[in-house]
C-alpha positions in Angstrom: 4.1 -11.2 41.8 0.7 -11.9 40.2 -1.6 -9.2 38.9 -5.1 -9.5 40.4 -8.0 -9.5 38.0 -9.7 -6.6 39.8 -6.8 -4.3 39.0 -7.2 -5.0 35.3 -11.0 -4.6 35.5 -10.6 -1.2 37.3 -8.1 0.0 34.6 -10.5 -1.1 31.8 -13.4 0.7 33.4 -11.4 3.9 33.3 -10.6 3.6 29.6 -13.8 1.8 28.4 -15.7 4.9 27.3 -13.0 6.4 25.1 -12.1 3.0 23.7 -15.7 2.1 22.8 -16.0 5.3 20.7 -12.9 4.5 18.8 -13.7 0.9 18.3 -17.3 1.5 17.2 -16.2 4.1 14.6 -13.6 1.8 13.2 -15.9 -1.2 13.1 -18.5 0.9 11.3 -16.0 2.0 8.7 -14.7 -1.6 8.1 -18.3 -3.0 8.0 -19.0 -0.7 5.1 -16.1 -2.3 3.3 -17.4 -5.8 4.0 -14.6 -6.6 6.5 -15.6 -9.0 9.2 -14.1 -7.4 12.4 -15.4 -10.2 14.6 -13.4 -12.7 12.5 -10.2 -10.6 13.0 -10.8 -10.5 16.8 -11.1 -14.3 16.8 -7.8 -14.6 14.9 -6.0 -12.3 17.2 -7.5 -14.0 20.3 -6.0 -17.3 19.1 -2.7 -15.8 18.2 -0.1 -16.4 21.0 3.5 -15.4 20.8 6.1 -17.2 23.0 8.4 -15.1 25.3 12.0 -16.3 25.4 13.4 -16.8 28.9 16.6 -15.0 28.0 14.9 -11.7 27.1 13.5 -11.1 30.5 16.7 -9.5 31.7 18.7 -6.6 30.2 20.5 -7.6 27.0 24.3 -7.3 26.8 26.6 -6.0 24.1 30.1 -6.9 23.2 31.4 -4.2 25.5 29.2 -4.4 28.6 26.0 -5.2 30.2 23.9 -3.0 32.5 21.4 -4.6 34.8 17.9 -3.1 34.8 17.1 -4.1 38.4 14.7 -6.7 39.6 15.8 -9.1 36.9 14.7 -12.8 37.3 17.5 -14.9 38.9 16.0 -18.3 38.3 13.5 -20.1 36.1 10.7 -19.7 38.5 11.1 -15.9 38.5 11.3 -15.9 34.7 8.0 -17.8 34.4 6.5 -15.3 36.9 7.6 -12.4 34.6 6.0 -14.1 31.6 2.9 -14.4 33.7 2.9 -10.7 34.2 3.1 -10.0 30.5 0.4 -12.6 29.7 -2.0 -11.2 32.3 -1.6 -7.7 30.9 -1.9 -8.8 27.2 -3.4 -12.3 27.0 -1.2 -12.8 23.9 2.0 -14.3 25.5 0.8 -17.7 26.6 4.1 -19.5 26.1 7.7 -19.5 27.2 10.7 -20.7 25.3 13.6 -22.0 27.4 17.4 -22.1 26.7 19.3 -25.1 28.0 21.5 -25.2 30.1 20.5 -21.7 31.3 17.0 -22.8 32.3 17.3 -26.4 33.5 14.2 -27.2 35.6 15.1 -28.8 39.0 11.5 -30.1 39.3 9.8 -30.4 36.0 6.4 -31.1 37.4 6.5 -28.2 39.8 7.6 -25.9 36.9 4.8 -27.2 34.7 2.2 -26.5 37.5 3.5 -23.0 38.0 3.3 -22.2 34.3 -0.2 -23.8 34.1 -1.4 -21.6 36.9 -0.4 -18.6 34.8 -1.9 -19.9 31.6 1.5 -20.6 30.0 2.7 -23.5 28.0 6.3 -24.4 27.0 7.2 -23.5 23.4 10.4 -24.8 21.6 13.4 -25.6 23.8 16.7 -24.2 22.6 20.1 -25.8 22.7 23.3 -24.0 23.4 26.6 -25.0 21.7 27.8 -21.4 21.2 29.4 -21.4 24.6 31.6 -23.8 26.5 29.6 -25.2 29.4 31.0 -25.9 32.9 32.9 -29.2 33.1 32.6 -29.9 29.4 35.2 -32.3 28.1 35.7 -30.5 24.8 35.6 -26.9 23.6 33.2 -25.5 21.0 35.7 -22.7 20.2 36.1 -24.0 16.6 32.6 -25.3 16.1 30.2 -27.9 17.4 28.0 -29.8 15.0 30.4 -28.9 12.1 33.6 -29.6 14.0 36.4 -31.5 12.3 36.7 -33.7 15.4 34.0 -36.4 15.8 34.4 -36.3 19.6 33.4 -32.6 19.7 30.5 -33.2 17.3 29.3 -36.1 19.5 29.4 -33.8 22.6 27.2 -31.3 20.8 24.8 -34.0 19.6 24.5 -35.4 23.1 23.7 -31.9 24.4 20.9 -31.5 21.9 19.5 -34.9 22.8 19.6 -33.9 26.5 17.7 -30.7 25.6 15.0 -32.8 23.9 14.7 -34.8 27.2 14.1 -31.7 29.2 11.6 -30.5 26.7 9.7 -33.8 26.9 9.5 -33.4 30.7 7.9 -30.0 30.3 5.5 -30.8 27.5 7.4 -29.0 24.7 7.0 -30.3 21.2 10.0 -28.8 19.4 13.7 -28.0 19.5 15.4 -25.0 17.9 19.0 -25.5 16.8 21.1 -22.4 16.2 24.8 -22.8 15.4 27.5 -20.3 16.0 29.7 -22.6 13.9 31.7 -21.1 11.2 35.1 -19.6 10.3 36.5 -16.1 10.8 39.4 -16.4 8.3 39.7 -17.8 4.7 41.1 -21.3 4.7 40.0 -22.0 8.3 37.3 -24.4 7.1 36.7 -26.7 4.2 33.2 -25.5 3.3 32.1 -28.9 2.0 33.3 -30.8 5.0 31.7 -28.3 7.4 28.4 -28.7 5.6 28.6 -32.5 5.6 29.5 -32.7 9.2 26.6 -30.3 10.1 24.2 -32.4 8.1 25.2 -35.7 9.6 25.1 -34.2 13.1 21.6 -32.7 12.7 20.4 -36.0 11.3 21.6 -37.9 14.4 19.7 -35.4 16.6 16.6 -35.7 14.3 16.6 -39.4 14.8 16.0 -38.9 18.5 12.9 -36.7 18.0 9.7 -38.0 19.4 7.1 -38.8 16.8 5.0 -35.6 17.5 8.0 -33.3 17.7 9.6 -30.9 15.2 13.1 -29.6 14.7 13.6 -25.9 13.7 16.9 -25.1 12.0 17.9 -21.4 12.4 20.3 -19.6 10.1 22.5 -16.5 10.3 24.8 -14.9 7.7 27.4 -13.7 10.2 28.3 -13.4 13.9 30.1 -14.7 15.9 32.1 -15.8 12.8 32.7 -13.2 10.2 34.0 -15.1 7.1 31.6 -18.1 6.9 28.8 -19.6 8.9 27.8 -23.3 8.9 24.1 -22.3 8.3 24.4 -18.9 6.7 21.0 -18.5 4.9 17.5 -19.9 4.4 18.6 -22.0 1.5 21.2 -23.9 3.5 18.7 -24.3 6.3 16.1 -25.7 3.9 18.6 -28.1 2.4 19.5 -29.4 5.9 15.8 -29.7 6.9 15.0 -31.6 3.7 17.9 -33.9 4.4 16.7 -34.6 7.9 13.1 -35.4 7.1 9.4 -34.3 7.4 9.7 -33.2 11.0 12.5 -30.7 10.3 11.8 -27.1 9.3 13.5 -23.7 8.7 13.2 -21.1 11.4 13.3 -17.4 10.4 14.8 -14.9 12.7 14.1 -11.4 11.4 17.4 -10.1 12.5 19.4 -12.9 10.8 19.6 -11.3 7.4 21.9 -9.0 5.5 20.5 -5.4 5.1 17.7 -5.1 2.5 17.1 -8.8 2.3 13.5 -9.5 1.0 12.4 -11.5 4.0 8.7 -11.6 2.9 9.8 -13.5 -0.3 11.7 -16.0 1.8 8.6 -16.6 3.9 6.4 -17.1 0.9 8.7 -19.7 -0.7 9.3 -21.6 2.5 5.5 -21.8 3.1 5.0 -22.9 -0.5 7.4 -25.7 0.1 5.8 -26.6 3.4 9.0 -26.0 5.3 8.4 -22.9 7.3 8.7 -23.8 11.0 8.3 -20.5 12.7 9.7 -17.1 13.6 11.9 -15.2 16.0 10.6 -11.7 15.9 12.8 -8.6 16.4 14.0 -5.6 14.4 17.4 -4.3 13.3 19.0 -1.3 11.7 22.4 -2.7 10.9 22.6 -6.4 11.7 21.4 -8.7 14.4 20.5 -5.8 16.6 17.6 -7.6 18.5 15.6 -4.4 18.7 11.9 -4.1 19.6 9.7 -5.4 16.9 8.4 -2.8 14.5 10.7 -0.1 15.9 12.7 0.2 12.7 10.8 -1.6 9.8 7.1 -1.7 10.6 6.1 -1.8 6.9 8.3 -4.8 6.3 6.8 -6.6 9.3 3.4 -6.0 7.8 4.5 -7.3 4.4 5.8 -10.4 6.1 2.5 -11.0 7.7 0.7 -10.4 4.5 2.6 -13.4 3.0 1.8 -15.4 6.2 -1.9 -14.7 6.0 -2.0 -15.6 2.3 0.1 -18.7 3.0 -2.1 -19.8 5.9 -5.3 -19.3 3.8 -3.8 -21.0 0.7 -1.8 -23.8 2.4 -1.5 -26.2 -0.6 1.6 -27.8 0.8 0.2 -28.5 4.2 2.7 -26.3 6.1 2.1 -27.1 9.8 1.0 -24.4 12.3 3.9 -22.0 12.9 5.8 -21.4 16.1 5.8 -17.7 17.0 8.5 -16.2 19.4 10.0 -12.9 20.2 13.8 -12.8 20.3 14.4 -9.2 21.3 16.5 -7.7 24.1 18.3 -4.5 24.8 20.4 -2.6 27.4 18.4 0.6 27.8 14.8 -0.5 28.2 12.8 -2.3 30.8 12.7 -5.8 29.4 9.0 -6.4 30.1 8.1 -3.1 28.5 10.1 -3.9 25.5 8.4 -7.3 25.1 5.0 -5.7 25.5 5.9 -3.2 22.8 7.0 -6.1 20.5 3.7 -7.9 21.1 1.8 -4.8 20.2 3.8 -4.4 17.0 3.4 -8.0 16.0 -0.3 -8.0 16.6 -0.7 -4.7 14.7 1.1 -6.2 11.7 -1.0 -9.3 11.8 -4.3 -7.3 12.2 -3.4 -5.1 9.3 -2.5 -8.0 7.1 -6.0 -9.5 7.8 -7.5 -6.3 6.3 -5.8 -6.8 2.9 -8.3 -7.3 0.1 -6.6 -10.4 -1.4 -9.1 -10.6 -4.3 -8.5 -7.0 -5.3 -4.7 -7.6 -4.9 -4.9 -10.7 -7.1 -6.9 -8.9 -9.7 -4.4 -6.1 -9.8 -1.5 -8.5 -10.1 -3.3 -10.4 -12.9 -3.6 -7.1 -14.8 0.0 -6.0 -14.0 -1.5 -2.9 -12.3 1.4 -2.0 -10.1 -0.2 1.1 -8.8 -3.3 -0.5 -7.5 -1.3 -3.4 -6.1 0.6 -0.9 -4.0 -2.6 0.9 -3.0 -4.3 -2.3 -1.8 -1.4 -3.1 0.5 -0.9 0.4 1.8 -4.6 1.0 2.4 -4.5 -1.9 4.9 -1.2 -0.8 6.4 -2.3 2.8 6.9 -5.5 1.7 8.8 -5.2 2.2 12.5 -6.2 -1.2 14.0 -5.2 -0.4 17.5 -8.9 -0.2 18.6 -9.3 -3.8 17.4 -6.4 -4.9 19.5 -7.8 -3.1 22.5 -11.2 -4.7 22.0 -9.5 -8.1 21.8 -7.7 -7.6 25.0 -10.9 -6.2 26.7 -12.9 -9.3 25.7 -10.1 -11.6 26.9 -9.7 -10.0 30.3 -6.4 -8.3 29.5 -5.6 -4.6 30.0 -6.9 -2.2 27.3 -3.5 -0.4 27.6 -1.0 -2.9 29.1 2.0 -0.5 29.2 0.0 2.2 31.0 -1.3 -0.3 33.7 2.2 -1.8 34.0 3.6 1.6 35.0 0.6 2.6 37.1 1.1 -0.5 39.2 4.8 0.2 39.5 5.6 -3.4 38.6 9.3 -2.8 37.9 9.6 -1.0 41.3 8.0 -4.0 42.9 10.3 -6.4 41.2 13.3 -4.4 42.3 12.1 -4.4 45.9 11.5 -8.2 45.8 14.7 -9.2 43.9 17.1 -6.3 44.4 18.6 -3.6 42.3 21.6 -5.6 41.1 19.9 -8.9 40.3 21.0 -10.4 37.0 18.9 -12.7 34.8 20.5 -16.2 34.5 22.1 -17.0 31.2 23.1 -13.5 30.2 
C-alpha cells in the first residue's frame, strides 16, 4: 500500500495549531540563546537512516518466533513497508538488504520501485552465519576464519557475490559481520583465526569497486561464547587498516559488553578516520536489539554529541557515515518499532546540535567538571520534539507518524492484504 499525500496533509491540518504554539515557543527560547533553529532543521532534513529489510517482520528469540501478521513475504513487500515508514517520517530514505534473504529477481524493477518511494539502497550485508541451501561446505565451525581454505573460499565467494548484487542495485558498500569464533577453550588457535580472517577480508576488499566501502562489524559474544573472530572495535580497526583506505569499522550499539563507553569508541574511530557507520538499537543485557532510546537515551545523546563534534572537527577526513537501524522484537508492530527508533535517533541528534561546544571546551580547559556536566545536560533536557515535528511538516511527512499510522489502520490493511500468518523472509 502507498499512503496518499492528502491523508498526511489532512492529519497535519488537525495538529498544526497546537504544534505551531509549541514550536514558536521553543524557537523563541532558543533564539534568545543564539541557537540557529533553522540550521538544526536543515541538518535533520538531510539526515536519513536506512531501514534493514530483516527488521520489517517480527524478530525471533532462541526459543520461538511469533508472527505479527501482515509481514512482508518478499523483497517487493519489504520495500513497500519502508515506503510507508518514509512517507510518514521522511527520514527513512534507504533500505539495507541481507543476501541471500533478499536476492532481487529483477534488479532494474526493484530499483524503479524503490525510486518511486524515494528510497535508495544502503549497504548490502553478507550472511555466513548460516548454512545456505545447496552449499558445498558448512559454516558450523567458522567461515572467513575457518581452518579449511575451501570453506574460507566459499565464504569469500559469497561476499563477492553480495557485492555484485549491490552493484546492480546502486549500493556503494558492503557490511561484513562474522559469527566466527569458538565456544570452548582450545577450540581455536587465536592467532591462526585472526590471520585467516585478515587474509579472507583482504581478498574480498580486493574486489571492491573504486567508489565502494567495506564495513567490518564486531561483537564480543554470540553465537560463540568463548571467543569471537572480531570481538571488539580494536580488532575491527586492525582488520580495516590492514585491508586499506576503503575499509572501516562499523559500530552496532548492541555489540558491546555492559557499561562499555561507546561514545569514547566513536570519538577515537572518527579521530583516526575509520568510523564507517552505525547499527542503531538498544539493550539491557546484551545484544537485545531493542527500540533505540528505550533503555539508554542519555548514552545515545552522548554518542551523538561525539558525532556532531567529530563531523564539525573532521581533521582526519572521516567520510560521511552510514546510518542504519538494527532493531527487532517479538512483541511490537515492527513498523511502529522502527518509527519509534527513528524518533529517538533524531531526538538524540537534535539535542546534540544544541550543545554549546565553546562553553563545553572552556569548562574542560578549566577542569570545571560541574559546568561540563551542566552544558551537556542542559541540551539533553531540552525537549526538541517540536523541532522534529516542524521538520516533518516542512518535508511533507506526518507531524505525528505513529498517530497517523494507527488512525489509518495500516497494520490491519497489511494483514488483510498478506494474511495473518505471513512471515517475513529471512527470519
